[in-house]
NUMIGU-504812 format. One record per residue (C-alpha): x, y, z; residue number from 1. Coordinates in steps of 0.001 Angstrom, whole numbers, plus 524288, in hexadecimal, padded with zeros to 5 digits. Layout:
<kolkol><xx>X</xx><yy>Y</yy><zz>Z</zz><resi>NUM</resi></kolkol>
...
END
This chain:
<kolkol><xx>49926</xx><yy>76A6A</yy><zz>7970D</zz><resi>1</resi></kolkol>
<kolkol><xx>49B4F</xx><yy>75F9E</yy><zz>7A0DE</zz><resi>2</resi></kolkol>
<kolkol><xx>48E07</xx><yy>76223</yy><zz>7A743</zz><resi>3</resi></kolkol>
<kolkol><xx>4873F</xx><yy>76200</yy><zz>799FF</zz><resi>4</resi></kolkol>
<kolkol><xx>48DD5</xx><yy>7552F</yy><zz>79654</zz><resi>5</resi></kolkol>
<kolkol><xx>489E5</xx><yy>74F40</yy><zz>7A357</zz><resi>6</resi></kolkol>
<kolkol><xx>47BB7</xx><yy>75315</yy><zz>7A137</zz><resi>7</resi></kolkol>
<kolkol><xx>47BA8</xx><yy>74C40</yy><zz>793F4</zz><resi>8</resi></kolkol>
<kolkol><xx>480F9</xx><yy>73FDF</yy><zz>79A11</zz><resi>9</resi></kolkol>
<kolkol><xx>47662</xx><yy>74029</yy><zz>7A46E</zz><resi>10</resi></kolkol>
<kolkol><xx>46C0D</xx><yy>74281</yy><zz>79A07</zz><resi>11</resi></kolkol>
<kolkol><xx>47056</xx><yy>736C1</yy><zz>79205</zz><resi>12</resi></kolkol>
<kolkol><xx>470D8</xx><yy>72E57</yy><zz>79E40</zz><resi>13</resi></kolkol>
<kolkol><xx>462D9</xx><yy>731E7</yy><zz>7A1BC</zz><resi>14</resi></kolkol>
<kolkol><xx>45E07</xx><yy>72EC3</yy><zz>79406</zz><resi>15</resi></kolkol>
<kolkol><xx>464E9</xx><yy>72194</yy><zz>79476</zz><resi>16</resi></kolkol>
<kolkol><xx>45EFA</xx><yy>71E90</yy><zz>7A1C0</zz><resi>17</resi></kolkol>
<kolkol><xx>45157</xx><yy>721DD</yy><zz>79CCE</zz><resi>18</resi></kolkol>
<kolkol><xx>45324</xx><yy>718FB</yy><zz>790EC</zz><resi>19</resi></kolkol>
<kolkol><xx>4577C</xx><yy>70DB3</yy><zz>7999C</zz><resi>20</resi></kolkol>
<kolkol><xx>44BA2</xx><yy>70F8D</yy><zz>7A278</zz><resi>21</resi></kolkol>
<kolkol><xx>4425E</xx><yy>70F8F</yy><zz>796CC</zz><resi>22</resi></kolkol>
<kolkol><xx>44848</xx><yy>70304</yy><zz>7914E</zz><resi>23</resi></kolkol>
<kolkol><xx>44770</xx><yy>6FC3B</yy><zz>79E86</zz><resi>24</resi></kolkol>
<kolkol><xx>4395C</xx><yy>70094</yy><zz>79FDE</zz><resi>25</resi></kolkol>
<kolkol><xx>43520</xx><yy>6FC4C</yy><zz>79249</zz><resi>26</resi></kolkol>
<kolkol><xx>43C3A</xx><yy>6EF1D</yy><zz>791C8</zz><resi>27</resi></kolkol>
<kolkol><xx>4328B</xx><yy>6E7B5</yy><zz>79A9A</zz><resi>28</resi></kolkol>
<kolkol><xx>42739</xx><yy>6ED6E</yy><zz>792FF</zz><resi>29</resi></kolkol>
<kolkol><xx>42D8F</xx><yy>6E963</yy><zz>78632</zz><resi>30</resi></kolkol>
<kolkol><xx>42FDA</xx><yy>6DBB8</yy><zz>78B55</zz><resi>31</resi></kolkol>
<kolkol><xx>421B4</xx><yy>6DAC0</yy><zz>78FC7</zz><resi>32</resi></kolkol>
<kolkol><xx>41CA9</xx><yy>6DF2B</yy><zz>78282</zz><resi>33</resi></kolkol>
<kolkol><xx>4258C</xx><yy>6D579</yy><zz>77B69</zz><resi>34</resi></kolkol>
<kolkol><xx>420DB</xx><yy>6CA6E</yy><zz>7841B</zz><resi>35</resi></kolkol>
<kolkol><xx>412B2</xx><yy>6CE09</yy><zz>781A8</zz><resi>36</resi></kolkol>
<kolkol><xx>414C9</xx><yy>6CE4A</yy><zz>772EE</zz><resi>37</resi></kolkol>
<kolkol><xx>41B88</xx><yy>6C118</yy><zz>77368</zz><resi>38</resi></kolkol>
<kolkol><xx>40FDF</xx><yy>6BB5F</yy><zz>77A88</zz><resi>39</resi></kolkol>
<kolkol><xx>40637</xx><yy>6C13C</yy><zz>770F2</zz><resi>40</resi></kolkol>
<kolkol><xx>40E11</xx><yy>6BD4A</yy><zz>764F0</zz><resi>41</resi></kolkol>
<kolkol><xx>4175E</xx><yy>6B237</yy><zz>768BA</zz><resi>42</resi></kolkol>
<kolkol><xx>422C1</xx><yy>6AF93</yy><zz>75FA1</zz><resi>43</resi></kolkol>
<kolkol><xx>420A8</xx><yy>6A5DD</yy><zz>75498</zz><resi>44</resi></kolkol>
<kolkol><xx>42391</xx><yy>697C7</yy><zz>75812</zz><resi>45</resi></kolkol>
<kolkol><xx>42428</xx><yy>68B68</yy><zz>74FE0</zz><resi>46</resi></kolkol>
<kolkol><xx>4172A</xx><yy>68425</yy><zz>74FFD</zz><resi>47</resi></kolkol>
<kolkol><xx>41679</xx><yy>6757F</yy><zz>74DA8</zz><resi>48</resi></kolkol>
<kolkol><xx>409E4</xx><yy>671D1</yy><zz>74693</zz><resi>49</resi></kolkol>
<kolkol><xx>4047D</xx><yy>664DC</yy><zz>74B62</zz><resi>50</resi></kolkol>
<kolkol><xx>401A3</xx><yy>659C6</yy><zz>741F4</zz><resi>51</resi></kolkol>
<kolkol><xx>3F363</xx><yy>659A4</yy><zz>745F1</zz><resi>52</resi></kolkol>
<kolkol><xx>3F230</xx><yy>66839</yy><zz>742FF</zz><resi>53</resi></kolkol>
<kolkol><xx>3F773</xx><yy>665D5</yy><zz>7354F</zz><resi>54</resi></kolkol>
<kolkol><xx>3EE11</xx><yy>65A69</yy><zz>73322</zz><resi>55</resi></kolkol>
<kolkol><xx>3E2A7</xx><yy>662CD</yy><zz>737BF</zz><resi>56</resi></kolkol>
<kolkol><xx>3E6CA</xx><yy>66D9D</yy><zz>72E76</zz><resi>57</resi></kolkol>
<kolkol><xx>3E77C</xx><yy>66442</yy><zz>72303</zz><resi>58</resi></kolkol>
<kolkol><xx>3DA1A</xx><yy>65EC4</yy><zz>7261A</zz><resi>59</resi></kolkol>
<kolkol><xx>3D4F1</xx><yy>66CA8</yy><zz>72640</zz><resi>60</resi></kolkol>
<kolkol><xx>3D93D</xx><yy>66E6D</yy><zz>7182B</zz><resi>61</resi></kolkol>
<kolkol><xx>3CFE8</xx><yy>6638B</yy><zz>71443</zz><resi>62</resi></kolkol>
<kolkol><xx>3D4B8</xx><yy>660AF</yy><zz>70695</zz><resi>63</resi></kolkol>
<kolkol><xx>3E0DC</xx><yy>664E2</yy><zz>6FF54</zz><resi>64</resi></kolkol>
<kolkol><xx>3E083</xx><yy>6652F</yy><zz>6F08C</zz><resi>65</resi></kolkol>
<kolkol><xx>3EE41</xx><yy>6622B</yy><zz>6EBFF</zz><resi>66</resi></kolkol>
<kolkol><xx>3EC84</xx><yy>65FB4</yy><zz>6DD63</zz><resi>67</resi></kolkol>
<kolkol><xx>3E313</xx><yy>66576</yy><zz>6D377</zz><resi>68</resi></kolkol>
<kolkol><xx>3E2B3</xx><yy>65F07</yy><zz>6C633</zz><resi>69</resi></kolkol>
<kolkol><xx>3E378</xx><yy>66624</yy><zz>6B958</zz><resi>70</resi></kolkol>
<kolkol><xx>3D63E</xx><yy>66754</yy><zz>6B28B</zz><resi>71</resi></kolkol>
<kolkol><xx>3D232</xx><yy>65A4F</yy><zz>6ACB5</zz><resi>72</resi></kolkol>
<kolkol><xx>3C9EF</xx><yy>658C5</yy><zz>6A097</zz><resi>73</resi></kolkol>
<kolkol><xx>3C127</xx><yy>64D4A</yy><zz>69D61</zz><resi>74</resi></kolkol>
<kolkol><xx>3B6F5</xx><yy>649F1</yy><zz>69340</zz><resi>75</resi></kolkol>
<kolkol><xx>3ABE6</xx><yy>641FA</yy><zz>698FF</zz><resi>76</resi></kolkol>
<kolkol><xx>3A0BA</xx><yy>63BB2</yy><zz>69185</zz><resi>77</resi></kolkol>
<kolkol><xx>3944B</xx><yy>63956</yy><zz>6992D</zz><resi>78</resi></kolkol>
<kolkol><xx>389FD</xx><yy>63032</yy><zz>693C5</zz><resi>79</resi></kolkol>
<kolkol><xx>37CD3</xx><yy>62E55</yy><zz>69A47</zz><resi>80</resi></kolkol>
<kolkol><xx>37307</xx><yy>62380</yy><zz>6983E</zz><resi>81</resi></kolkol>
<kolkol><xx>36546</xx><yy>624D6</yy><zz>69D44</zz><resi>82</resi></kolkol>
<kolkol><xx>357EB</xx><yy>61F56</yy><zz>69A34</zz><resi>83</resi></kolkol>
<kolkol><xx>3542E</xx><yy>61206</yy><zz>694BA</zz><resi>84</resi></kolkol>
<kolkol><xx>35F4D</xx><yy>60A4C</yy><zz>68EAC</zz><resi>85</resi></kolkol>
<kolkol><xx>3579C</xx><yy>607C9</yy><zz>6822C</zz><resi>86</resi></kolkol>
<kolkol><xx>358C1</xx><yy>61649</yy><zz>67F09</zz><resi>87</resi></kolkol>
<kolkol><xx>36739</xx><yy>6174F</yy><zz>681FB</zz><resi>88</resi></kolkol>
<kolkol><xx>369BF</xx><yy>61EC2</yy><zz>67579</zz><resi>89</resi></kolkol>
<kolkol><xx>36000</xx><yy>62930</yy><zz>6796F</zz><resi>90</resi></kolkol>
<kolkol><xx>3626C</xx><yy>629EE</yy><zz>68811</zz><resi>91</resi></kolkol>
<kolkol><xx>3714D</xx><yy>629AF</yy><zz>6887C</zz><resi>92</resi></kolkol>
<kolkol><xx>37881</xx><yy>63680</yy><zz>686F3</zz><resi>93</resi></kolkol>
<kolkol><xx>38579</xx><yy>63C79</yy><zz>68A90</zz><resi>94</resi></kolkol>
<kolkol><xx>38F18</xx><yy>647AA</yy><zz>68946</zz><resi>95</resi></kolkol>
<kolkol><xx>39D8A</xx><yy>64A79</yy><zz>68A2D</zz><resi>96</resi></kolkol>
<kolkol><xx>3A30B</xx><yy>652DE</yy><zz>69506</zz><resi>97</resi></kolkol>
<kolkol><xx>3AFB0</xx><yy>65A89</yy><zz>6959D</zz><resi>98</resi></kolkol>
<kolkol><xx>3B3F7</xx><yy>65B80</yy><zz>6A3CF</zz><resi>99</resi></kolkol>
<kolkol><xx>3BF1F</xx><yy>662E6</yy><zz>6AA22</zz><resi>100</resi></kolkol>
<kolkol><xx>3C28F</xx><yy>660EC</yy><zz>6B853</zz><resi>101</resi></kolkol>
<kolkol><xx>3CC9A</xx><yy>662F6</yy><zz>6C320</zz><resi>102</resi></kolkol>
<kolkol><xx>3D006</xx><yy>658FD</yy><zz>6CD9D</zz><resi>103</resi></kolkol>
<kolkol><xx>3D684</xx><yy>65BAF</yy><zz>6DAC3</zz><resi>104</resi></kolkol>
<kolkol><xx>3DDB0</xx><yy>65264</yy><zz>6E3DF</zz><resi>105</resi></kolkol>
<kolkol><xx>3E236</xx><yy>6545D</yy><zz>6F1CB</zz><resi>106</resi></kolkol>
<kolkol><xx>3E294</xx><yy>65032</yy><zz>6FFF9</zz><resi>107</resi></kolkol>
<kolkol><xx>3D721</xx><yy>64F3F</yy><zz>70961</zz><resi>108</resi></kolkol>
<kolkol><xx>3DD20</xx><yy>6544A</yy><zz>7160E</zz><resi>109</resi></kolkol>
<kolkol><xx>3D11F</xx><yy>650CC</yy><zz>71E0D</zz><resi>110</resi></kolkol>
<kolkol><xx>3D5C6</xx><yy>6429F</yy><zz>71D20</zz><resi>111</resi></kolkol>
<kolkol><xx>3E2DD</xx><yy>64551</yy><zz>723C3</zz><resi>112</resi></kolkol>
<kolkol><xx>3E384</xx><yy>63D4F</yy><zz>7303A</zz><resi>113</resi></kolkol>
<kolkol><xx>3E870</xx><yy>6416D</yy><zz>73D8E</zz><resi>114</resi></kolkol>
<kolkol><xx>3F6B3</xx><yy>63DB0</yy><zz>73ECA</zz><resi>115</resi></kolkol>
<kolkol><xx>3F93D</xx><yy>63ED3</yy><zz>7302C</zz><resi>116</resi></kolkol>
<kolkol><xx>4044F</xx><yy>64853</yy><zz>7332E</zz><resi>117</resi></kolkol>
<kolkol><xx>40FD8</xx><yy>6433B</yy><zz>73AFD</zz><resi>118</resi></kolkol>
<kolkol><xx>41C0E</xx><yy>64B55</yy><zz>73D9B</zz><resi>119</resi></kolkol>
<kolkol><xx>42941</xx><yy>6480F</yy><zz>74379</zz><resi>120</resi></kolkol>
<kolkol><xx>43593</xx><yy>64BE2</yy><zz>73C39</zz><resi>121</resi></kolkol>
<kolkol><xx>42D25</xx><yy>64C20</yy><zz>73008</zz><resi>122</resi></kolkol>
<kolkol><xx>41E67</xx><yy>64C8B</yy><zz>72E0F</zz><resi>123</resi></kolkol>
<kolkol><xx>415CE</xx><yy>642A7</yy><zz>72715</zz><resi>124</resi></kolkol>
<kolkol><xx>40821</xx><yy>6464D</yy><zz>72277</zz><resi>125</resi></kolkol>
<kolkol><xx>3FEC7</xx><yy>63C1A</yy><zz>71D11</zz><resi>126</resi></kolkol>
<kolkol><xx>3F417</xx><yy>641BD</yy><zz>71452</zz><resi>127</resi></kolkol>
<kolkol><xx>3E8E0</xx><yy>63B7E</yy><zz>70CC1</zz><resi>128</resi></kolkol>
<kolkol><xx>3EA9C</xx><yy>63759</yy><zz>6FEBA</zz><resi>129</resi></kolkol>
<kolkol><xx>3E651</xx><yy>641BD</yy><zz>6F4D7</zz><resi>130</resi></kolkol>
<kolkol><xx>3D90E</xx><yy>64031</yy><zz>6EE7B</zz><resi>131</resi></kolkol>
<kolkol><xx>3D177</xx><yy>646A7</yy><zz>6E383</zz><resi>132</resi></kolkol>
<kolkol><xx>3CB46</xx><yy>651FD</yy><zz>6EADE</zz><resi>133</resi></kolkol>
<kolkol><xx>3C3F8</xx><yy>65A3D</yy><zz>6E0E8</zz><resi>134</resi></kolkol>
<kolkol><xx>3BE9F</xx><yy>658A3</yy><zz>6D31D</zz><resi>135</resi></kolkol>
<kolkol><xx>3B9A5</xx><yy>66424</yy><zz>6CB39</zz><resi>136</resi></kolkol>
<kolkol><xx>3B350</xx><yy>66427</yy><zz>6BDD5</zz><resi>137</resi></kolkol>
<kolkol><xx>3B69A</xx><yy>6719E</yy><zz>6B8A4</zz><resi>138</resi></kolkol>
<kolkol><xx>3AFF2</xx><yy>66FD4</yy><zz>6AB76</zz><resi>139</resi></kolkol>
<kolkol><xx>3A650</xx><yy>66642</yy><zz>6A57D</zz><resi>140</resi></kolkol>
<kolkol><xx>3A11B</xx><yy>667F5</yy><zz>697B4</zz><resi>141</resi></kolkol>
<kolkol><xx>39734</xx><yy>65F07</yy><zz>6914E</zz><resi>142</resi></kolkol>
<kolkol><xx>398F9</xx><yy>65C50</yy><zz>682D9</zz><resi>143</resi></kolkol>
<kolkol><xx>3933A</xx><yy>653CD</yy><zz>67812</zz><resi>144</resi></kolkol>
<kolkol><xx>3863B</xx><yy>6504D</yy><zz>67E52</zz><resi>145</resi></kolkol>
<kolkol><xx>37FDC</xx><yy>644C9</yy><zz>67777</zz><resi>146</resi></kolkol>
<kolkol><xx>37416</xx><yy>6472D</yy><zz>66EF0</zz><resi>147</resi></kolkol>
<kolkol><xx>368B9</xx><yy>6403E</yy><zz>6753B</zz><resi>148</resi></kolkol>
<kolkol><xx>35A17</xx><yy>64127</yy><zz>67575</zz><resi>149</resi></kolkol>
<kolkol><xx>35368</xx><yy>64752</yy><zz>6812E</zz><resi>150</resi></kolkol>
<kolkol><xx>35863</xx><yy>64ED4</yy><zz>68CEE</zz><resi>151</resi></kolkol>
<kolkol><xx>3659D</xx><yy>64BB6</yy><zz>692A5</zz><resi>152</resi></kolkol>
<kolkol><xx>36BB3</xx><yy>64F46</yy><zz>69FC9</zz><resi>153</resi></kolkol>
<kolkol><xx>37866</xx><yy>6559F</yy><zz>69B85</zz><resi>154</resi></kolkol>
<kolkol><xx>37ACA</xx><yy>65AD9</yy><zz>6A936</zz><resi>155</resi></kolkol>
<kolkol><xx>37AE3</xx><yy>64CD6</yy><zz>6AE00</zz><resi>156</resi></kolkol>
<kolkol><xx>38560</xx><yy>649AD</yy><zz>6A401</zz><resi>157</resi></kolkol>
<kolkol><xx>38D87</xx><yy>65527</yy><zz>6A8D6</zz><resi>158</resi></kolkol>
<kolkol><xx>38C57</xx><yy>65035</yy><zz>6B6CB</zz><resi>159</resi></kolkol>
<kolkol><xx>39089</xx><yy>642A4</yy><zz>6B2A0</zz><resi>160</resi></kolkol>
<kolkol><xx>39B9E</xx><yy>6488C</yy><zz>6AAAB</zz><resi>161</resi></kolkol>
<kolkol><xx>3A07E</xx><yy>65009</yy><zz>6B686</zz><resi>162</resi></kolkol>
<kolkol><xx>39FCB</xx><yy>643AD</yy><zz>6BEC7</zz><resi>163</resi></kolkol>
<kolkol><xx>3A7B1</xx><yy>63BA2</yy><zz>6B519</zz><resi>164</resi></kolkol>
<kolkol><xx>3B1A0</xx><yy>64672</yy><zz>6B27B</zz><resi>165</resi></kolkol>
<kolkol><xx>3B574</xx><yy>64752</yy><zz>6C0D2</zz><resi>166</resi></kolkol>
<kolkol><xx>3B856</xx><yy>638CB</yy><zz>6C142</zz><resi>167</resi></kolkol>
<kolkol><xx>3C098</xx><yy>639C9</yy><zz>6B4F2</zz><resi>168</resi></kolkol>
<kolkol><xx>3C812</xx><yy>64586</yy><zz>6BA2F</zz><resi>169</resi></kolkol>
<kolkol><xx>3CB36</xx><yy>63E49</yy><zz>6C6D3</zz><resi>170</resi></kolkol>
<kolkol><xx>3D058</xx><yy>632A2</yy><zz>6BF29</zz><resi>171</resi></kolkol>
<kolkol><xx>3D8A6</xx><yy>63BE1</yy><zz>6B6D4</zz><resi>172</resi></kolkol>
<kolkol><xx>3DF4B</xx><yy>642F2</yy><zz>6C22E</zz><resi>173</resi></kolkol>
<kolkol><xx>3E1D1</xx><yy>63658</yy><zz>6C992</zz><resi>174</resi></kolkol>
<kolkol><xx>3E8B9</xx><yy>630EC</yy><zz>6BDAA</zz><resi>175</resi></kolkol>
<kolkol><xx>3F09D</xx><yy>63D8A</yy><zz>6BC9D</zz><resi>176</resi></kolkol>
<kolkol><xx>3F522</xx><yy>63BD6</yy><zz>6CABD</zz><resi>177</resi></kolkol>
<kolkol><xx>3EDE6</xx><yy>646D2</yy><zz>6D1A2</zz><resi>178</resi></kolkol>
<kolkol><xx>3EE30</xx><yy>63F70</yy><zz>6DE9F</zz><resi>179</resi></kolkol>
<kolkol><xx>3FCEE</xx><yy>63D89</yy><zz>6DDDA</zz><resi>180</resi></kolkol>
<kolkol><xx>3FE84</xx><yy>64C1A</yy><zz>6DB3D</zz><resi>181</resi></kolkol>
<kolkol><xx>3F5C3</xx><yy>64EFA</yy><zz>6E6ED</zz><resi>182</resi></kolkol>
<kolkol><xx>3FE6E</xx><yy>64679</yy><zz>6EF90</zz><resi>183</resi></kolkol>
<kolkol><xx>40AA8</xx><yy>64DD1</yy><zz>6EB4B</zz><resi>184</resi></kolkol>
<kolkol><xx>40448</xx><yy>65B11</yy><zz>6EDAD</zz><resi>185</resi></kolkol>
<kolkol><xx>3FF45</xx><yy>656A5</yy><zz>6FAFA</zz><resi>186</resi></kolkol>
<kolkol><xx>40CCF</xx><yy>65281</yy><zz>6FF5E</zz><resi>187</resi></kolkol>
<kolkol><xx>41294</xx><yy>65F7C</yy><zz>6FB04</zz><resi>188</resi></kolkol>
<kolkol><xx>4081A</xx><yy>66855</yy><zz>700E6</zz><resi>189</resi></kolkol>
<kolkol><xx>40661</xx><yy>6613D</yy><zz>70DE5</zz><resi>190</resi></kolkol>
<kolkol><xx>414E7</xx><yy>65EB8</yy><zz>70F7F</zz><resi>191</resi></kolkol>
<kolkol><xx>417C6</xx><yy>66D45</yy><zz>70EE8</zz><resi>192</resi></kolkol>
<kolkol><xx>40C02</xx><yy>6707E</yy><zz>71782</zz><resi>193</resi></kolkol>
<kolkol><xx>40F49</xx><yy>6672B</yy><zz>722B1</zz><resi>194</resi></kolkol>
<kolkol><xx>41DEA</xx><yy>6698F</yy><zz>721CA</zz><resi>195</resi></kolkol>
<kolkol><xx>41B87</xx><yy>6782C</yy><zz>72346</zz><resi>196</resi></kolkol>
<kolkol><xx>413A7</xx><yy>675E2</yy><zz>72FAF</zz><resi>197</resi></kolkol>
<kolkol><xx>41C1E</xx><yy>66B74</yy><zz>73602</zz><resi>198</resi></kolkol>
<kolkol><xx>42963</xx><yy>66FCE</yy><zz>73110</zz><resi>199</resi></kolkol>
<kolkol><xx>42CFB</xx><yy>661CC</yy><zz>72D80</zz><resi>200</resi></kolkol>
<kolkol><xx>42E14</xx><yy>6598C</yy><zz>72124</zz><resi>201</resi></kolkol>
<kolkol><xx>42110</xx><yy>6535F</yy><zz>71D94</zz><resi>202</resi></kolkol>
<kolkol><xx>41DB4</xx><yy>646CE</yy><zz>71674</zz><resi>203</resi></kolkol>
<kolkol><xx>41002</xx><yy>64632</yy><zz>7109E</zz><resi>204</resi></kolkol>
<kolkol><xx>40A88</xx><yy>6386B</yy><zz>70F7A</zz><resi>205</resi></kolkol>
<kolkol><xx>3FEA2</xx><yy>6362E</yy><zz>706BC</zz><resi>206</resi></kolkol>
<kolkol><xx>3F4E9</xx><yy>62C78</yy><zz>70C5A</zz><resi>207</resi></kolkol>
<kolkol><xx>3EFCD</xx><yy>620C9</yy><zz>704BC</zz><resi>208</resi></kolkol>
<kolkol><xx>3E5B2</xx><yy>62468</yy><zz>6FA42</zz><resi>209</resi></kolkol>
<kolkol><xx>3D778</xx><yy>622C0</yy><zz>6FE1E</zz><resi>210</resi></kolkol>
<kolkol><xx>3CE5C</xx><yy>619B7</yy><zz>6F6C4</zz><resi>211</resi></kolkol>
<kolkol><xx>3C7B1</xx><yy>62585</yy><zz>6F0B5</zz><resi>212</resi></kolkol>
<kolkol><xx>3D11C</xx><yy>62F72</yy><zz>6EACB</zz><resi>213</resi></kolkol>
<kolkol><xx>3C62E</xx><yy>63900</yy><zz>6E7B4</zz><resi>214</resi></kolkol>
<kolkol><xx>3C1DE</xx><yy>640DB</yy><zz>6F389</zz><resi>215</resi></kolkol>
<kolkol><xx>3BBA8</xx><yy>64D56</yy><zz>6EE50</zz><resi>216</resi></kolkol>
<kolkol><xx>3ACDE</xx><yy>64DCE</yy><zz>6ECFC</zz><resi>217</resi></kolkol>
<kolkol><xx>3AE35</xx><yy>654C7</yy><zz>6DFEE</zz><resi>218</resi></kolkol>
<kolkol><xx>3B5AA</xx><yy>648F7</yy><zz>6DADB</zz><resi>219</resi></kolkol>
<kolkol><xx>3AB0D</xx><yy>63F41</yy><zz>6DE7C</zz><resi>220</resi></kolkol>
<kolkol><xx>39ECA</xx><yy>64464</yy><zz>6D7FF</zz><resi>221</resi></kolkol>
<kolkol><xx>392B5</xx><yy>63C0D</yy><zz>6D7CD</zz><resi>222</resi></kolkol>
<kolkol><xx>38CD7</xx><yy>63800</yy><zz>6CAE7</zz><resi>223</resi></kolkol>
<kolkol><xx>37EDB</xx><yy>63CA7</yy><zz>6C857</zz><resi>224</resi></kolkol>
<kolkol><xx>3755A</xx><yy>6352D</yy><zz>6D0B7</zz><resi>225</resi></kolkol>
<kolkol><xx>3708F</xx><yy>628AE</yy><zz>6CA5D</zz><resi>226</resi></kolkol>
<kolkol><xx>37A4B</xx><yy>628D8</yy><zz>6BF1F</zz><resi>227</resi></kolkol>
<kolkol><xx>384D7</xx><yy>61EAA</yy><zz>6BCBB</zz><resi>228</resi></kolkol>
<kolkol><xx>38E56</xx><yy>61B94</yy><zz>6B1D5</zz><resi>229</resi></kolkol>
<kolkol><xx>38EB4</xx><yy>60E9C</yy><zz>6AA9B</zz><resi>230</resi></kolkol>
<kolkol><xx>396BA</xx><yy>60B63</yy><zz>69E79</zz><resi>231</resi></kolkol>
<kolkol><xx>39A74</xx><yy>619A9</yy><zz>69CBF</zz><resi>232</resi></kolkol>
<kolkol><xx>38C7B</xx><yy>61ED4</yy><zz>69D11</zz><resi>233</resi></kolkol>
<kolkol><xx>384A9</xx><yy>62503</yy><zz>6A810</zz><resi>234</resi></kolkol>
<kolkol><xx>376E4</xx><yy>62080</yy><zz>6AB42</zz><resi>235</resi></kolkol>
<kolkol><xx>36CEE</xx><yy>622E2</yy><zz>6B5D4</zz><resi>236</resi></kolkol>
<kolkol><xx>36A17</xx><yy>617FD</yy><zz>6BF5E</zz><resi>237</resi></kolkol>
<kolkol><xx>35BBD</xx><yy>6152B</yy><zz>6BDD0</zz><resi>238</resi></kolkol>
<kolkol><xx>35AB5</xx><yy>60D6A</yy><zz>6CA8E</zz><resi>239</resi></kolkol>
END
């Protein structure tokens, strides 16, 4: 029995020795593999985004629409006078137009200057003043055309009606404070955006308003060539 017990002890000792040798052999390999993986996929580190990188990103956006108006409705009467003044009663004609449109206001990020973002304990970002960025006529219906003799250009009246309706819509939304709403939305959106990147409190400063508060091409349509409005009636310039 003593010999059998001794053999078991020797057996367990050999197994333990083999396990120790395997661990010692594999440890350098394991360390090498771990080091290689760390080099291929280094641990995450905090990255500080530079102010210039943020400015470049904002410029890349181009234009941010911050406020879209509710649909606006307007009735527009267009009167046209053409021909010799003696025959005004025969040559003047007109029609009413029911127009519905949507106006958008926002920030033109392409106008943000270098150095607009300054950060110390807190960050300050200066952005352009909001402008009217987009004007859309979603519906225009012509009604009550005047009864006149001869052919009349009703498509011309629709074009003039569209032109006048956009100007009226812009006046409406300005009076309702769409630019003030755009400023509030800009401060909220950009404040959260920059604060998330810099990890600091952010103050958004709105620049002085430009001379022209309408920047979108759709909000500055051209009237039909050669036509102008005088005393509430459109006429063609004969010169």
